[in-house]
C-alpha positions in Angstrom: 130.3 13.8 73.5 134.0 13.1 72.7 134.5 16.4 71.0 132.7 18.3 73.7 134.7 16.7 76.4 138.0 17.3 74.6 137.2 21.0 74.1 136.1 21.5 77.7 139.1 19.7 79.0 141.5 21.7 76.9 140.1 25.1 78.0 139.8 24.0 81.7 143.4 22.7 81.8 144.6 25.9 80.1 142.9 28.0 82.8 143.8 25.8 85.7 147.2 24.6 84.7 149.2 27.3 86.5 147.3 26.7 89.8 147.9 22.9 89.4 151.6 23.7 89.2 151.4 25.9 92.3 149.5 23.2 94.2 152.2 20.7 93.2 155.2 22.8 94.2 153.7 24.1 97.4 152.3 20.7 98.4 155.7 19.1 97.8 157.5 21.7 100.0 155.0 21.3 102.9 155.2 17.5 102.7 159.0 17.4 102.4 159.9 19.8 105.2 159.8 18.3 108.8 157.1 20.2 110.7 159.1 20.3 113.9 161.9 22.0 112.0 159.4 24.4 110.5 158.1 25.3 114.0 161.6 26.2 115.0 161.8 23.6 117.8 165.5 23.1 117.0 166.2 26.8 117.6 165.5 26.8 121.3 166.0 24.7 124.4 163.6 24.3 127.3 165.9 24.4 130.4 163.0 23.6 132.9 164.6 25.6 135.6 163.0 24.8 139.0 161.7 27.4 141.3 164.1 27.9 144.2 162.2 28.6 147.5 165.5 29.7 149.1 165.6 32.7 146.7 162.1 33.9 147.8 163.2 36.6 150.3 160.4 38.9 149.1 157.3 37.3 150.6 153.8 37.1 149.2 152.6 39.3 152.0 155.0 42.1 151.0 154.0 41.6 147.3 150.2 41.9 148.0 150.8 45.0 150.2 152.8 46.6 147.4 150.3 45.6 144.7 146.8 45.4 146.2 145.1 45.2 142.7 146.7 41.8 141.8 144.3 39.9 139.5 146.6 36.9 138.9 149.9 35.7 140.2 152.3 32.9 139.5 155.8 31.9 140.6 158.2 31.2 137.7 161.7 31.8 136.7 163.5 34.4 134.5 167.1 33.7 133.4 167.3 31.1 136.3 166.0 33.6 138.9 162.8 32.9 140.8 160.2 35.6 140.0 156.6 36.5 140.5 154.6 37.1 137.3 151.7 39.4 138.0 148.6 40.7 136.2 147.3 43.9 137.7 143.7 44.9 137.2 143.3 48.5 136.2 139.6 49.1 135.3 138.9 47.4 132.0 142.6 47.0 131.2 145.4 45.1 132.8 149.1 45.4 133.3 151.7 42.6 133.4 154.8 42.7 135.6 157.6 40.5 136.6 158.9 41.0 140.2 162.1 39.5 141.6 161.2 37.0 144.4 164.6 37.8 145.9 164.6 41.6 146.1 161.1 42.7 145.0 162.7 44.6 142.1 160.5 45.2 139.1 162.2 43.5 136.1 159.9 44.5 133.3 159.4 46.0 130.8 162.6 44.3 129.6 165.4 46.5 128.5 167.2 45.7 125.2 170.1 44.1 127.0 167.7 42.0 129.1 165.8 40.9 126.0 169.1 39.8 124.4 170.0 37.8 127.5 166.7 36.0 127.4 167.0 35.2 123.7 170.6 33.9 124.2 169.3 31.9 127.2 167.0 29.9 125.0 168.9 30.0 121.7 170.7 26.7 120.8 172.6 28.1 117.9 176.1 29.7 117.8 175.1 32.8 115.7 175.7 36.3 116.8 173.0 38.9 117.4 172.7 41.1 114.4 169.6 43.2 115.1 167.3 44.0 118.0 164.0 45.8 117.7 161.2 46.6 120.1 157.8 46.1 118.3 154.9 48.0 119.9 152.5 48.1 117.0 152.0 46.8 113.4 153.7 43.4 114.1 155.0 41.3 111.2 152.8 38.5 110.0 154.9 36.0 112.0 154.0 37.5 115.4 150.6 37.6 117.0 149.4 41.1 118.1 148.4 39.7 121.5 152.2 39.4 122.4 152.9 43.1 121.9 155.0 44.8 123.0 157.8 42.3 122.1 161.5 42.4 121.4 162.7 40.8 118.1 166.2 39.4 118.3 167.8 38.4 115.0 170.7 36.0 114.8 173.4 35.6 112.1 172.8 31.9 111.6 171.5 29.3 109.1 168.0 30.3 108.1 168.2 33.8 109.6 166.5 32.9 112.9 164.5 35.4 114.9 163.4 35.0 118.5 160.6 37.1 120.0 160.5 37.9 123.7 157.6 39.6 125.5 158.7 42.9 126.9 156.1 42.6 129.7 156.7 39.1 130.8 160.1 38.1 129.6 158.6 34.9 128.0 159.7 33.6 124.7 156.6 34.1 122.5 157.9 33.2 119.0 160.7 31.5 117.1 160.9 32.0 113.4 163.3 31.4 110.5 163.3 31.7 106.7 162.1 28.2 106.2 159.0 28.9 108.4 158.4 32.1 106.4 158.6 30.2 103.1 156.3 27.6 104.6 153.8 30.3 105.5 153.8 31.6 101.9 153.6 28.1 100.5 150.5 27.5 102.6 148.9 30.7 101.5 149.5 29.9 97.8 148.3 26.3 98.4 144.9 27.5 99.7 144.8 30.3 97.2 144.7 33.0 99.8 146.3 35.8 97.8 145.2 38.6 100.2 145.6 38.5 104.0 146.8 35.0 104.8 143.9 34.5 107.2 141.0 33.7 105.0 141.3 29.9 104.8 137.8 29.1 103.6 137.7 31.4 100.6 135.4 31.3 97.6 138.2 31.3 95.1 139.5 28.0 96.3 136.0 26.5 96.2 135.4 27.5 92.6 138.8 26.5 91.3 138.5 23.1 93.1 135.0 22.7 91.6 136.3 23.4 88.1 139.3 21.1 88.7 136.8 18.3 89.6 134.9 19.0 86.4 138.1 19.0 84.4 138.9 15.6 85.9 135.5 14.2 84.8 136.1 15.5 81.2 139.6 13.9 81.3 138.0 10.6 82.4 135.6 10.8 79.4 138.6 11.3 77.1 140.4 8.3 78.6 137.3 6.2 77.9 137.2 7.2 74.2 140.9 7.2 73.6 141.9 4.1 75.5 139.1 1.8 76.5 136.9 2.3 73.5 139.8 2.0 71.1 141.0 -1.2 72.8 137.4 -2.6 72.7 137.0 -1.8 69.1 140.4 -3.3 68.2 139.6 -6.5 70.0 136.2 -6.8 68.3 137.8 -6.3 64.8 140.4 -9.0 65.7 137.8 -11.5 66.7 135.9 -10.8 63.5 139.0 -11.4 61.4 139.7 -14.7 63.2 136.1 -15.7 62.5 136.6 -15.1 58.8 134.4 -12.0 58.7 135.8 -8.9 57.0 
């Protein structure tokens, strides 16, 4: 049993050793990094601008006459200005618009300059804008497709932060930096998702975890033979010597 356990343990650890190292490194990174920092909460501020009824010169009656197919409406703010956010029903699809509550002007889809203004409005850092891109399809893994189309505004600052602003609503829909991107990769490696990054409950992780458990059992058998049994045998021989038995 001792020899069998030793041989199995050696081969299992040889096979699983690299993944054990990956689990250790990725787990340490995810535990060490503050999750609020990873989420990018320090990158943006929430101004909580209040709706100003005095700015609402464009009435709801005028709005509903101009857009009779409104499916949903809310009063909000955009860059400190009171606005209407609309969802217009168009058969099986829908369109989102932002209308100025002061003038009735259509403010979306956002232009590049407007997207930069929104990003700067929320951004807490002092970095300069280095790149602006409108994403309409094939979004990066850090942006959900449901937010398309969206503007990505990159800043020259610590961690290379990026803010994502919806082109349809002007809402900040994402905040990312290099540490989040590293965290995402660490999480994928930790759960052994080496393909899409979405398959959390994968078979590879199950089988490796099962083999790792078996390797732990064989290691416990080796501990018994090499530590406890050796100590027990040594104590037994010592008692026999003290009793005058050789």
